[in-house]
N, C-alpha and C positions, 0 to 999 in steps of 0.2 A: 786509482778515478781521482784524488788530487781531492784537496780541501781547506777550508779556509781556517787559519789557525788564528788566535788570537790571546793577546799574552797583555799583563798589564805590569808596568812598573813604573814607580815614581809618581803618580798621579797621568799616566798614558799612556792608552789602550794602542799596543801597535796589532793591527788588522793586516794580514798576509794571505792575499790570493796563492796558494800555492800546487800549482801541476805545472813547473819550469817543463816538462820535458811535452806541454801540447802549449807551449808559449801561453800559458795560466787562462787556456780557455776554458770556461765555466761549464760545466755538466748543470743538469736542473736540481739536484741535492747540495751545489757549490752556492748556486744563486740563493737557496734557504738560507746556508748556512753566513751569506754576505749579511744577508736583513737580520738574522737576528743577531751577528755583533755588532750590528748597530744600534739595536734595542738594549743588548748588552751595555754598551756604552753608555745609552741614555739612560738606565734604570741604574747606575755605578754609583753611588755618589765621591766613591775615589777615581774617578776617573774624571780630567778636565778637559782633554783633548785628545783625539783621533789620528793616529796615523794610518793611510793606507797605503799597503806597497802590492807589491807581485814577486813571485821567489824569484831566485834565478839575476841573472844579468843581461838576458834577453828581452822579456816582455816584461811590463805591467799588467796586461791585459789583453787580450788577442777576441773576446767579447764572448758568443756563447756557444760552444763544441755545436756547429751545423750540422753534424753528423746526428745527433740527436735532438736538438730543439727543432729543427726548421721541419724537419717529417711529423713533430707532435705537433707545430703549431699548423702546418697546412693542412694536415689531418681534422682540425678540431679537436685533438686530444688535451690540449694546452689552451689555457689561457694568459694572454700575454701580462695580464693584469696579475700576475700569482710573481712576477718580480717585481713588483713595485718598492717591497721593504729593499731589496738591494740595491736598487736605483733612488731611493732618497724620496718617491713621490709620496706626501701625503705625510712625511717623516715630521716626528715631534723632536729626533735629535736638536739641540740648540746649540750643543758644543760643538766647537771650531771642529773642521775633520781636513787635515792635509794629508795631499798626495806625491807620495815620492813614486815618480814617473822613470821606472827604471831603462825603459826601451820602448818596443813596440805597444802600441796603444791604440787599439783598431774596432770599430765597432761597438760593440758592447761594452767592453773596457774605457774608451772613448766617453762613453753614455755614462757611467759610474763616477767615470775623471771629473764630468759635469757637474756631478751632485757636489764635487766639495767646494772649501771655500777659499784655501790656497794650495797654489800647486808647486812644487820643484819638480826640475827634471832632468835628467841626463842629457848631457850633450849628445848622446848616440839616441835620444827617445825621437822615432816616429809618430807619426796621427794619421788617424783616416777615418772616414764613414763609406764604406765599401759597399754599402747595402742594397741603393739604386742598382749596382751592376749585377745581382743576381734575382731581383724583380720583388725585395723588401724595404722597407725602411726603417731608420730607428727611431723606434717608437719606445725607449726606455727614459725618455725624457726631453729628448734631443730636441725634438718638433718645436719644444715650448721653451726651452733653455736656452738654445743655441745662439737667437736671434737675440736674445735679451744680454747675451754675453757677449759676443763678439761684434755684433753690430751686424744688418740684412746681407751686404753684400759677401764681406765674408762667410757668414754662413751659409748663402746659397750655393757658392765656389764650393764649400767643404760637402755639402749633401747632394748636387746636384751630378757634379762630375765625381767624386769619391777618390780625387789623387790624396796620394799621402804630400803631408808638410813636415818638414825638418823642426827642429828643437829651436834654431832662429825665425824662422817662421811662424809658427806656435806664439812666439813670446809676444812676435813683431804684432800681430794680430790679438793679442789679449788673450790668448784661451791659456796661458801659464805664468805665474808671476817673477818665477829664477830658471833661467837654466846654467846648471853647476857640473864642475866633471863630472864625471860616470861614475869614480868610485865614490865621491861625494855627496851623493842623492838621498840615502838615507839620513846620512848624517846630517847633514842641512835641512832636512824634516824634523829629527829630531830635535834638533836645536830652533827651528822655528816653534814647535811644539814648546819645549820649556822655555820660550820667552813669553809663549802665549798663558803659562800657567803663573807667571808675574803677574798677568791681569786682574781683573776681576771678574771671577765667575756669574754673577748677575749682570757686569754689563755686556759683557760678550753673549751671552744668552738671547739678553733682551736687543743685543744688534744684531743678532743673526735673525730672530725672529721678526722684527720689525722690517727689516730689507726684506724679507721674504711676503712677509703681509701686503707693504704697504705698494712692493710694486707697481702694481696693477689698480690702484684705486683711483678713482676720481682724485684731482690733487686738492680742493678743499678736503676731502673726507681722509686724506690721508696726511694733512696737518694734525685733524682736531685727532686721528690715532696716532702719531706720532707723539703728541702731548702726552698723550694716555701713556705711552713706554715710555717714556722720558720722565715721568712722574714715579713709575713702577722703580727707576733703576734711581732719580734721588733720595728717596722715601727709602733706598736700602741698606742695609746695615753695612753693607761693602761702602756703599756713601759714605758714611759716617766716619769709617776709619780711613778711605782714601783720604778725606778732607783733614782728618786730626794728622795724619801721618805726613801731609802736604803742609801744615802749617807747623806740627815741629820738625819739619826735613829730616825726614825717616823711612824708610821703605816700608811701604805699609803689610800689615798682614790682612788679609781679606779674610772676610768670616768665610765664605763661599770655596777658601781653601784649607781650611782647617784637617778635614776628611781627605783630603788630595792625598795620596799619595802613602795615604795612612794603612 
């Protein structure tokens, strides 16, 4: 039936959507499992970064198992908001999430990728939102997020036409950060995660939380809120250590990283 696995090593939580024989299509219990994995990483002081990927080498995730989810939604037996945790709607996970996109990234899988912060994709990756072709819409955060991430014209082309785009086009429009050889996807994502662990945990969480909160605020109110977020970082123990390390010309030993990997 498929699972969502969760492993922690050296401060990195590796979350794997594991149903490769079905291109990592998500069952209803797997959606629950993914939301629980994000919550688990949020609450674990030993985790500083999350890496999200799909099992096998054919797909990151092709979204919901349509034989199960579409009938349940159409019949009113299931509320799509139940998937909010998997889609990181209303999320309080402020640790960075890195997607390792190793193949097909379609529908709900595309939506889950949009909830991540950094995206490393295989040269073989393909992306699409085919929902309109079957009479539904990508309501797992995409109607909100996509125009904010890639701009209106590109977003509407993806939403309305549903055509697949390759890795090069995904990079061109700003959907992913890097395109790498297929066999290097997970290794590159893990290397990115390790680099993030050298940064201040406080700074990364303040950056992520503030970017989410400030995006749609009026400018003057956003500037005021930004100063409050900034003060939170400047007054932190990490900032004191970072400035001391800079003055002493040594690598910082951030207090927020003391428990990570332990």
